[in-house]
GUTORMI-898941 format. One record per atom (N, C-alpha, C): x, y, z. Coordinates in steps of 0.2 Angstrom, whole numbers, padded with zeros to 4 digits, always signed. Each point is the difference from the previous one (the first is absolute). Example, Ala and Ser with C-alpha at 12.3 -4.5 7.8 and 13.67 -1.06 7.14 Angstrom:
<atoms>
+0066-0028+0039/-0004+0006+0000/+0004+0006+0000/-0002+0005-0004/+0004+0006+0001/-0004+0005+0003/
</atoms>
This chain:
<atoms>
-0219+0287+0153/+0006+0003+0000/+0006-0004+0000/+0000-0006+0003/+0005-0005+0000/+0000-0003-0007/-0006-0001-0003/+0000-0003-0007/+0004+0005-0005/-0002+0006+0001/+0004+0005-0004/+0007+0000+0000/+0002+0000+0007/+0008+0000+0001/+0003-0006-0003/-0003-0006+0001/+0003-0006-0002/+0000+0000-0008/-0005+0003-0003/+0000+0000-0007/+0006+0004-0003/+0001+0006+0004/+0005+0004-0002/+0007-0003+0000/+0001-0004+0006/+0006-0003+0001/+0001-0005-0006/-0005-0004-0001/+0000-0005-0005/+0002+0003-0007/-0003+0006-0002/+0001+0003-0006/+0007+0002+0000/+0003+0003+0005/+0007+0002+0000/+0005-0006-0001/-0002-0005+0004/+0004-0006-0001/+0001-0003-0007/-0006+0000-0003/+0000-0002-0007/+0004+0005-0005/+0000+0006+0002/+0003+0005-0004/+0008-0001+0001/+0002-0001+0007/+0007+0000+0002/+0003-0006-0003/-0003-0006-0001/+0003-0006-0002/+0001-0001-0007/-0005-0003-0003/+0002-0002-0007/+0000+0006-0005/-0005+0004+0001/-0001+0006-0005/+0006+0005+0000/+0001+0002+0007/+0006+0004+0001/+0007-0002-0003/+0001-0007+0002/+0006-0003-0002/+0001+0000-0008/-0006-0002-0003/+0001+0000-0008/+0001+0007-0002/-0003+0005+0003/+0001+0007-0003/+0007+0002+0002/+0003-0001+0005/+0007+0001+0002/+0004-0003-0005/-0001-0006-0002/+0004-0004-0005/+0000+0003-0007/-0006+0002-0002/-0001+0003-0007/+0004+0006+0000/-0001+0005+0005/+0003+0006+0000/+0008+0000+0000/+0002-0005+0004/+0007-0001+0001/+0003-0003-0007/-0004-0004-0003/+0003-0002-0007/+0000+0006-0005/-0005+0004+0000/+0000+0006-0004/+0005+0005+0002/+0002+0000+0006/+0006+0004+0002/+0006-0002-0004/+0001-0006+0000/+0007-0003-0003/-0001+0000-0007/-0006-0001-0003/-0001+0001-0007/+0001+0007-0003/-0002+0005+0004/+0002+0007-0002/+0007+0001-0001/+0004-0003+0005/+0007+0001-0001/+0003-0003-0006/-0003-0006-0002/+0002-0003-0006/-0002+0003-0006/-0006+0004+0000/-0002+0003-0006/+0005+0006-0002/+0002+0004+0005/+0004+0006-0002/+0007-0003-0002/+0002-0006+0001/+0007-0002-0002/-0001-0005-0006/-0006-0001-0002/-0001-0005-0005/+0002+0003-0007/+0002-0004-0005/+0002+0003-0006/-0005+0003-0004/-0006-0002+0001/-0006+0003-0004/-0001+0008+0003/+0001+0001+0006/-0001+0007+0003/+0006+0004+0000/+0005-0004+0003/+0007+0004+0000/+0003+0001-0006/-0001-0005-0005/+0003+0001-0007/+0007+0000-0001/+0003+0003-0005/+0007+0000-0002/+0002+0007-0002/+0006+0002+0002/+0002+0007-0002/+0002+0000-0008/+0000+0006-0002/+0002+0001-0007/+0007-0002-0001/+0002-0003-0005/+0007-0002-0001/+0002+0001-0007/+0006+0002-0001/+0003+0002-0007/+0006-0005-0001/+0001-0002-0006/+0005-0005-0002/+0006+0004-0002/+0005-0004-0002/+0007+0003-0002/-0001+0004-0006/-0005-0002-0005/-0001+0003-0006/-0005+0006+0000/-0002+0002+0006/-0004+0006+0001/-0008-0002-0001/-0001-0007+0000/-0007-0002-0001/-0003-0001+0008/-0005+0004+0001/-0003+0000+0006/-0007-0004+0000/-0001-0003+0006/-0007-0003+0001/-0003+0004+0006/-0007+0002-0002/-0003+0003+0006/-0002-0004+0005/+0000+0003+0006/-0001-0004+0006/-0007-0002+0001/-0002-0003+0005/-0007-0002+0002/-0001+0001+0007/-0007+0000+0002/-0002+0001+0007/+0003+0006+0003/+0001+0000+0007/+0002+0005+0004/+0007+0003-0002/+0004-0005-0001/+0007+0002-0001/+0001+0003-0007/-0004-0002-0005/+0000+0003-0007/-0003+0007+0000/-0006+0000+0004/-0003+0007-0001/+0003+0005+0004/+0003-0001+0006/+0003+0005+0004/+0008+0000-0001/+0002-0004-0004/+0007+0000-0002/+0005-0001+0007/-0002-0005+0003/+0003-0002+0007/+0007-0003-0001/+0005+0002+0004/+0006-0003+0000/-0001-0006+0005/+0005-0004+0000/+0000-0006+0004/-0001+0002+0008/+0004+0005+0001/+0000+0002+0007/-0008+0003+0002/-0003+0003-0004/-0006+0003+0001/-0005-0006+0000/+0001-0005-0004/-0005-0006+0000/+0001-0003+0006/+0006-0001+0003/+0001-0003+0007/-0004+0004+0005/+0001+0006+0000/-0004+0004+0005/-0007-0001+0000/-0003+0000-0007/-0007-0001-0001/-0003-0007+0004/+0004-0005-0001/-0002-0006+0002/+0000-0001+0008/+0004+0004+0003/+0001+0000+0007/-0003+0006+0004/-0003+0004-0004/-0003+0007+0003/-0005-0002+0006/-0004-0005-0001/-0006-0001+0004/+0003-0001+0007/+0006-0003+0001/+0003-0001+0007/+0001+0006+0004/+0000+0006-0003/+0001+0006+0004/-0007+0001+0004/-0005+0000-0004/-0007+0001+0003/-0001-0005+0005/+0002-0007-0002/-0002-0005+0005/+0004+0000+0006/+0006+0002+0000/+0004+0000+0006/-0002+0006+0005/-0002+0006-0003/-0002+0005+0004/-0007+0000+0003/-0004-0003-0004/-0007-0001+0002/-0002-0005+0005/+0004-0006-0001/-0002-0006+0005/+0000+0002+0007/+0005+0004+0003/-0001+0001+0007/-0006+0005+0001/-0001+0005-0004/-0006+0004+0001/-0006-0003+0000/-0002-0005-0005/-0006-0003+0001/+0000-0005+0006/+0005-0003+0002/+0000-0004+0006/-0002+0004+0006/+0003+0007+0000/-0002+0004+0006/-0007+0002+0000/-0002+0002-0006/-0007+0002-0001/-0005-0005+0002/+0002-0007-0001/-0005-0005+0001/-0002-0001+0008/+0004+0004+0004/-0002+0000+0007/-0006+0004+0002/-0001+0005-0005/-0006+0005+0001/-0005-0001-0005/+0001-0003-0006/-0004+0000-0005/-0002-0007-0003/-0006-0001-0001/-0002-0007-0003/+0005-0002-0005/+0003-0006+0001/+0005-0003-0005/-0003-0001-0007/-0007-0002+0000/-0003-0001-0006/+0000+0007-0004/-0002+0005+0003/+0000+0007-0003/+0007+0002-0003/+0005-0002+0004/+0007+0002-0002/+0002-0004-0006/-0002-0007+0000/+0002-0004-0006/-0004+0003-0006/-0006+0002+0001/-0004+0003-0006/+0003+0007-0002/+0002+0004+0004/+0004+0006-0002/+0006-0002-0004/+0004-0005+0003/+0006-0002-0004/-0001-0002-0007/-0006-0005+0000/-0001-0002-0007/-0003+0005-0005/-0003+0005+0003/-0002+0006-0004/+0006+0004-0002/+0004+0001+0004/+0007+0003-0002/+0003-0004-0005/+0000-0006+0001/+0003-0005-0005/-0003+0001-0007/-0007+0000+0000/-0003+0001-0006/+0001+0006-0004/+0000+0006+0004/+0001+0006-0003/+0007+0001-0003/+0005-0003+0004/+0007+0000-0003/+0001-0004-0006/-0003-0005+0000/+0000-0004-0007/-0003+0003-0005/-0005+0004+0001/-0003+0004-0005/+0005+0005-0002/+0003+0003+0005/+0005+0005-0002/+0006-0002-0004/+0002-0007+0001/+0005-0003-0004/-0003+0000-0007/-0006-0002-0001/-0003-0001-0007/+0000+0007-0004/+0000+0006+0004/-0001+0006-0003/+0007+0004+0001/+0005-0003+0002/+0007+0003+0001/+0002+0003-0007/+0004+0006+0001/+0002+0003-0006/+0008+0000-0001/+0003-0001+0006/+0008-0001-0001/+0002-0004+0006/+0007-0001+0000/+0003-0005+0005/-0002+0002+0007/+0001+0006+0002/-0001+0002+0007/-0007-0001+0002/-0005+0001-0005/-0007+0000+0002/-0002-0008+0002/+0003-0004-0004/-0002-0007+0001/+0004-0003+0006/+0006+0003+0001/+0004-0002+0006/-0004+0002+0007/-0003+0006+0000/-0003+0003+0005/-0007-0005+0002/-0003-0001-0006/-0006-0005+0001/+0002-0007+0002/+0005-0002-0002/+0002-0007+0003/+0002+0001+0007/+0003+0005+0002/+0001+0001+0008/-0006+0000+0003/-0005+0003-0002/-0007+0001+0003/-0003-0007+0000/+0001-0004-0005/-0002-0007+0000/+0002-0004+0006/+0006+0001+0002/+0003-0003+0006/-0004+0002+0006/-0002+0006+0000/-0004+0003+0006/-0006-0004+0001/-0004-0001-0006/-0006-0004+0000/+0002-0008+0002/+0005-0002-0002/+0002-0007+0001/+0001-0001+0008/+0003+0005+0003/+0002+0000+0007/-0006-0001+0004/-0006+0003-0001/-0005-0001+0004/-0002-0007+0001/+0000-0004-0006/-0002-0007+0000/+0006-0004+0004/+0006+0001-0002/+0005-0004+0002/+0001+0000+0008/-0001+0007+0002/+0002+0001+0007/-0006-0002+0005/-0006-0001-0003/-0006-0001+0004/-0003-0007-0001/+0001-0003-0006/-0004-0006-0001/+0002-0006+0005/+0007-0001+0000/+0002-0006+0005/-0002+0001+0007/+0001+0006+0003/-0002+0001+0007/-0008-0001+0001/-0004+0003-0005/-0007-0001+0000/-0002-0007+0000/+0003-0004-0004/-0001-0008+0000/+0001-0003+0006/+0006+0002+0003/+0003-0003+0006/-0005+0002+0006/-0003+0006+0000/-0004+0002+0005/-0007-0003+0000/-0002-0001-0006/-0007-0002-0001/-0002-0008-0002/+0005-0003-0002/+0000-0007-0002/-0002-0004+0006/-0005-0005+0000/-0002-0004+0005/+0006-0004+0003/+0000+0000+0007/+0006-0003+0003/+0001-0008-0002/-0005-0003-0001/+0000-0007-0001/+0002-0002-0007/+0000+0005-0005/+0001-0001-0007/+0007+0003-0002/+0004+0003+0005/+0006+0003-0001/+0005-0005-0001/+0006+0001-0003/+0005-0004-0001/+0004-0001+0006/+0002-0006+0002/+0003-0002+0006/+0007+0004+0000/+0002+0003+0006/+0006+0004+0000/+0006-0003-0003/+0001-0007+0001/+0006-0003-0003/+0000-0001-0008/-0006+0002-0003/-0001-0001-0007/+0000+0007-0003/+0000+0006+0004/-0001+0006-0003/+0006+0002-0004/+0006-0001+0001/+0006+0002-0004/-0001-0004-0007/-0002-0006+0000/-0001-0004-0006/-0006+0003-0004/-0005+0002+0003/-0006+0003-0003/+0001+0006-0004/+0004+0004+0004/+0002+0007-0003/+0005-0001-0006/+0005-0005+0001/+0004-0001-0006/-0004-0003-0006/-0005-0004+0001/-0004-0003-0005/-0004+0006-0004/-0003+0004+0005/-0004+0006-0003/+0004+0005-0004/+0006+0001+0002/+0005+0004-0004/+0002-0003-0006/+0001-0006-0001/+0002-0003-0006/-0006+0000-0005/-0006-0002+0003/-0006+0000-0004/-0002+0006-0003/+0001+0006+0004/-0002+0006-0003/+0004+0002-0005/+0006-0002+0000/+0005+0002-0006/-0002-0005-0006/-0001-0006+0001/-0002-0005-0005/-0007+0003-0004/-0005+0001+0004/-0006+0002-0003/-0001+0007-0001/+0004+0004+0003/+0000+0008-0001/+0005+0002-0005/+0006+0000+0001/+0006+0002-0004/+0000-0004-0006/+0000-0006+0000/+0002-0004-0006/-0005+0001-0006/-0007-0001+0002/-0004+0001-0006/-0002+0007-0002/+0002+0005+0004/-0002+0007-0002/+0003+0002-0007/+0007-0001-0001/+0003+0002-0006/-0003-0004-0006/-0001-0006+0000/-0003-0003-0006/-0007+0002-0001/-0004+0001+0005/-0007+0002-0001/+0000+0007-0003/+0004+0005+0003/+0001+0006-0003/+0002+0000-0007/+0005-0004-0002/+0002-0001-0007/-0006-0002-0005/-0004-0004+0003/-0006-0002-0005/-0004+0006-0001/-0002+0003+0006/-0004+0006-0001/+0003+0006-0004/+0006+0001+0001/+0004+0005-0004/+0000-0002-0008/+0000-0006-0001/+0000-0003-0007/-0006+0003-0003/-0006-0001+0003/-0006+0002-0002/-0001+0008+0000/+0002+0003+0005/-0001+0008+0000/+0005+0004-0003/+0006-0003+0000/+0006+0004-0002/+0000+0007+0002/-0001+0001+0007/+0000+0006+0003/+0001-0001+0007/+0006+0002+0003/+0002-0001+0007/-0005+0004+0005/-0002+0006-0003/-0004+0004+0005/-0007-0004+0001/-0003-0003-0005/-0006-0003+0001/+0001-0006+0004/+0005-0004-0001/+0002-0006+0004/+0000+0002+0007/+0004+0005+0002/+0000+0002+0007/-0006+0002+0003/-0004+0004-0004/-0007+0002+0003/-0005-0005+0001/+0001-0006-0004/-0005-0005+0001/+0001-0003+0008/+0006+0001+0003/+0000-0002+0007/-0005+0003+0004/-0001+0007-0001/-0005+0003+0004/-0007-0003+0000/-0002-0004-0005/-0006-0003+0001/-0001-0005+0005/+0006-0002+0002/+0001-0005+0006/+0000+0004+0007/+0004+0005+0000/+0002+0004+0006/-0007+0003+0003/-0004+0003-0005/-0005+0004+0003/-0005-0004+0004/-0003-0006-0003/-0004-0004+0004/+0003-0002+0007/+0007-0002-0001/+0003-0002+0006/+0000+0005+0006/+0001+0007-0002/+0000+0005+0004/-0006+0001+0004/-0006+0000-0004/-0007+0001+0002/-0001-0005+0006/+0002-0007-0001/-0002-0005+0004/+0003+0002+0007/+0005+0003+0001/+0003+0001+0007/-0003+0006+0003/-0004+0005-0004/-0003+0005+0003/-0007-0002+0003/-0003-0006-0003/-0007-0002+0002/+0001-0006+0005/+0006-0003+0001/+0001-0005+0004/-0001+0002+0008/-0001-0005+0004/+0000+0002+0007/+0005-0004+0004/+0003+0003+0005/+0005-0004+0004/+0000+0003+0007/
</atoms>
């Protein structure tokens, strides 16, 4: 009995430390890369333009297909914040009664389905609604990951209190450098080969689905 209990503790600790931390980092990077994808030139594209002599060039990407104005394009880029701000306190409240692993899994599943919805959107409002729901999916991870790490990380391996502000600043800078910065160039390369913003967007779901499943089978 004691041997079984000690093996369970050891298993949980191995999951809580290196494996869980790597998984958190990867999903956090994907989170920021997703934001870079929707605003990248390959997916966002350019609007249709007409010159002084009546010569028009067809647009490309989302802007070209849905004939977006600059105002509509701005709404599209920031629409996820609506779902993010509304859902964060909801997920935080639910975590008191529901396993946070399951909540993160639910959130990533919502994230996956909403990205699929973006790939099959048929007009401006349909893709805006899907982007708002993307924010709901992101909220589960953003609101629960940091508290979960804080609660479960071994005390002797935690950052000293005096260094926590510096570590948070470094992690914020790193996530933008490795998440935001490379996302647009990588999407541009993919878009050059596919020449289809919908396919480029849907490729993200091949990463989201496995990530969502992991949280449903994990133990905490």
